[in-house]
N, C-alpha and C positions, 0 to 999 in steps of 0.2 A: 548471522542473525536468522538465516533460513533454517539452520539446524534447530534453533530454539523453537521456531514455529512448528517444525515437525514433531518435536518432543511434546509440545503443548497440545498438538492435535491428537496425540495418543494418550495424553493424560486424562482427558475427559472420559473416554470409554473405559479406561482402567478404573477410575474413581467411581463411575456409575456401576461397574460390575461389582466392585467392593461393597458399595452401599446395598445393591439389590441382593447379592449373595448373603451378606451378613444379616439382613432383615428377613429374607424369605427362608433361607436354609438354616442359618445359625440361630435364629430367634433373638438376635441381639438388637436391642432397640437404641443403644447408644451409638448413633452414627453421626453425631454432631461434627466431629473432626473431619471425617470423609466428606460430609456435605459442605463444610467450609472450604476444604480443598477443591471440591468441584466448582464452587463459586469463584474461588481464586484462579482456577485454571481458565474459566471463561473470561475473567477480567484481564489476566495476563495475555491471553490469546488476542483479545480485542485491543489491548494496549499496543502489543507488537504489530498488529495489523494496521492500526492507525499510524504508527510511526513509519511503517513501510510505505503506506500510501502517501504520507506527507513528504517523505524523502523522494519518492518517485515523482510526485507532482512538481517539486522544486527542480529536480533534474530535467524533467520534460519541458518545463517552461524555459529553463536556461538554454536547452538545445533549440527550441523553437525560436527564441530570441536571437541566438547566434546564426541560425539559418536565415532569418529575415534580414539581419544586419548584413550578412555576406551578399545576399541577393540584391539588396538596396545599393550596396557599395559597387557591385558589378554593373548594375543598371546605370548608375551615375557615370561610370567610365565608358559607357557605350558612345560611339561617335554620334553626334547629332547632325542631321542633314536638314537644315532649315529651309532649303529650296523646295522640298516636297511636303513641308509641314502644312497642316490644315489651319494652323493659327497664323494670323497676320503678323509680320515683323513690325516691331515698334521702333 
């Protein structure tokens, strides 16, 4: 997935160069397809970035949940000494 993001990162400058060179140097005014490609590159880049963020967030939340669960489990297994407890025994 990371390779696709790198390719899309280079797609925008290449498409922008094509549009600028064809219009300024070539005198070509028909740059509809390169412009559509430029917009598509932006959309795909943002789509892949959103998917990456979503996957990372889910992964991070699962890791945090596992850590909290393990810590809570270990705290529950600690020996409790009620003789020095600040709470009164019932």
